N, C-alpha and C positions, 0 to 999 in steps of 0.2 A: 504493500500500500504506500509506504513512504517513498519508494522509488518512483511510483507513478505520480504522486503529488509533486515531487521534485521535477519530473519530466514536464508536467503541465506548467509549472512555474517557469521552467527553462524556455519552453516554446512561446509562452506569453511574452517574456522579456525579449526574445529574438524578434518577435513581430512588433514590439514597441520600438526596437532599434530600427526596423525597416520603416516604420511610420515616420520616424524622424529623418530618415535618409533622403526622402524625396526632396525636401527643402534644401538640404546641404548639397546634394548632387546637382540640383538645378543651378545653384550659385557657381559651382565649379565649371560645369559644361554649358556651352562649348567655348565660352569666352576665354577661359584660362587653360583648359585641357580638353582635347578632343575626346569624344566618347570612347573610342577604341583604345586610346592611350590611357584613359582613366581606368578602363577594365584591366589592362595589363598592369597598371600601377597597383590596383587592388590585388590582383593575383600574385604578383611578385612579393608585395608586402605581407600578404597572408601566408604564403608558402614559407617565407623566412621565419615568421612567428610560429607556424606549426612545426617546422623542423627544430627550432630552438626548444620549444616545449617538449617535443618528442625526445630529443637527445638528453635533456635535463631530467625528465620525469618518467619516461615510458620505456623506450628502447625495446619494443616488442617486434618480433619477426613476423612478417606476413608471408603466407605460402604463395608460391608462384601462380597457382590457378586463381587465387584471390586477387593477386596483382592485376590480372587480366580484367576482373570485374571492376577493380578500382579505376583502371584505365578507361573503361566504358563509362563509369560514373563521372569521371573527369570531363568526358565529352558532353554529357547531358547536364551535369550539375554546375559546371564552371564555364566551359567554352560556349556551347549553344545557348544555354540559359541566359548568360549575361550579354553576349554579342547580339543576339536577336532582340532582346528586350530594348537595349539602347538604340539599335537600328530602327526597330519598329516604332518606338516612342518618338523618334525623329521624323517619322513619316505619317503619324496619326495624331489624334488628340489625347491628352491625359485621361479624359473621361472614357473614351473608347478603350484605351489600354487597361484602365482599372476595371471596367465592366467585363472585358474579355478575360482578365485574370481570374475572375470569379469561377471560371470553368475548370480551374485547376483541381479542386477536390473531386469533381466528377471524373476527370481523367484518372486521378490517383485511385479512386474506388474501382473503376473498370480494370485498370492495369493490375491492381492488387488481386482482383478476382482471377485473372488469367495467369499471372506470374506466381503469386503467393498463395492462391487458393482462399483468399479472404471472402467471406460471404457478403453478398449484396442483399441487405434486408430492407423491408419497407420502412423501418425506423430510420435507418441511415439515409435512405432516399429522401424522406421527409425532412430530415435534419439539413441535408445539403440544399434542398429547395428553399427552406427557410433562410439559410445563410445567404443564398444568392439574392433572395427578395430583400432582406435586410441591408446587405452590403450595397446593392444596386440603388436602393432608395436613398441611402446615405451619400453615396458617391454622386448621384445625379443632383439631388438637392435643388430641384427647380430647373436644372440645366437639361439639355437633350443630348441623346446619342447621335453622333454625326454619321450620316449615311452617304457622305460625299465619296464618289468613286475614286477620287485622288487619295483617299485614306485606306483603300482596300488592301494594298500591298503591305502597308504598315500594320493594319489589323491582322493580316495573315501571319506576319512575323511575330506579333505578340501572342497569337494563338499557338504557334509552334514553340515559342518560348515557354508558355504554360505547359504544353505537352512534354517538353524536354525536362522541366523540373519535376513533373509527375513521374517520368521514367526514372529520374535520379533517385527520388525518394523510395521507389519500389526496388530498384537495383541495389541500392546501398544498404537497405534494411538487413539482409543476411550478414553483411560484413559487420554491422554495428552489434549484432548479437554474438559475434565470434571474437571481435577484437575491441581494444580500447578505442573510443571515438577519436582520440588524438592520432593514433596509428592510422586509422582509416582516412581521416581528413588530410593528414600529411601526404599520403599516397595519392589521394584524389586531386589535391591541389598541385602536386608535383606534375602529374600528367596534364591537368587543366592549364597550368601556366605554359607548358610546352606548346599546347594547341593554340593559345591566344597570342603568343609572341609574333607570328607572321602578320597578324592583323593590327597590332598596336605598337610595334617597335618603332616604326618611322615617326608616328605621332608623338611617342614618348621622348624620342631624341630631340624633337623640336620644341619641347616645353621649356620655357625660360624660367627656371626655378628661382633664379635670383631676383626676378621681377614680380613674383607672386605676392599679393598682400598677405599679411599675417593671418587675417581671418580665413582666407582661402586655404592656407596651409593647415590651419586647425581643422577645417572642414574635410580636407583630404585625409588627414590623420584619423578623423572620426570614422570616415567611410572605410578606410583600410583596416583599422584596428577593431572598431565596434561592428560595423555592418558586415565585413567580410570574415575576419578571424573569429571574433566573439560570437556573432549570430550563427555562423555555420557550426561552431562548436556546440552552442546551445541546442540547435536543431538536431545535430547528430547524437547528442546525449539523450534527447527526448526520444529518438528513434529506438534506443535500447529497450525501452519499456512500453512505447506506444505504437499502435499500428500506423502505417503511412497515411491512411485516410484521416486519422485523428489529427496528426501533425499538419496535414494540408488544410484542414478546416479552420485553423487559426488565422489563415489569410484573411478571413472575413472580419477579424478583429482590427485589422490595420486601419480601415476608415474610421472606426470608433476612436482608436488611439490617436490618430492624426487630428481628429476633431477635438479631443480632450486637450491636446497640446495647443491647438489654435485658440481654444477658449481660454486656456491659462495665459497665453500671450496677448489676449485681448483682441485677436483678429477674427474671432467667431463667437457665437453665443448659443446657449441652450434653447432648443425648441422641442415641442411635443413630438414632431416628426423624428428628430434625432434620438430621443429617449425610446420611442416605440421601435425604431430600427435597431437600436442597441439590444433591446430585450429580445427581439426576434432572432438576432444573430446568436446571442448567448444560448437561447433555447435550442437553436440548430446545432451549435457546437456540443451541447450537452447530449442531444439525441445520438450524435455520431460517436461521441467518446465513451459513453457509458455502455458497458456490455449488457446484453439481455440477461434476464433472470435464469434462463435455461443454460446459457454459457457459463454463468457464475457457479451454478450447481454442478455442471460437468467438471469445472476446474477444481472444485472442492472434493469431488468424489474420487 
């Protein structure tokens, strides 16, 4: 029980970090650092931190066959996930991207069924539908989804990004059950960084670091240390005790957390719509995360 509570707390804080990241990343890109250069910066910074942590505290060996799985996870969890998201966001609207990302838990549930044998129950389906309704209402907040044909390719990239992260969560789950999360993420980011280098190296070499404002440097450090290293570590720790479908459901908490931050900073305010949306989302997360009575009885027997 304690492990699962810690996992839920971990995934909550990971999504809180993600909610803060949108503002910081928007400040950095593209005026100071190009999107692909920023992705490489994140990957290099994170892989150095993961290796340092691994060498100081873990030093666990991974079997060769599992390294192959880590290499695949690096494609979907680091390279495709991040490259397509920033590319897609550049070609569509933030609202379109946010709405499309709500499809991630559905993809995770379907892939978990085919790859891990996780059951798709009516309760989980209702939970995911509630999450989509609550998150979409909160994201739109009086705005509209853009159906402009010029945004279609960007929308497609965001959709593939959501699918790639879904694959990552399902592929990496068996590794998390077998190894220390630091071992797994060190391997995943080592491969992921190699894949990203061809796309971001030229842009990274052109960054004028000596001309970056101090605030931009702090925001870059936040994205590298918190959003990439810490959030991925929290996500991976949660996967040791939680199903991928549960971890993915917390994506619906990001609009709530972003709204709370905005209210705290005075740039937004509480409305009945936001409160109702938050309640719907939390009910959805609860329905997906809590095992059925039948499953609990089977586990005890």
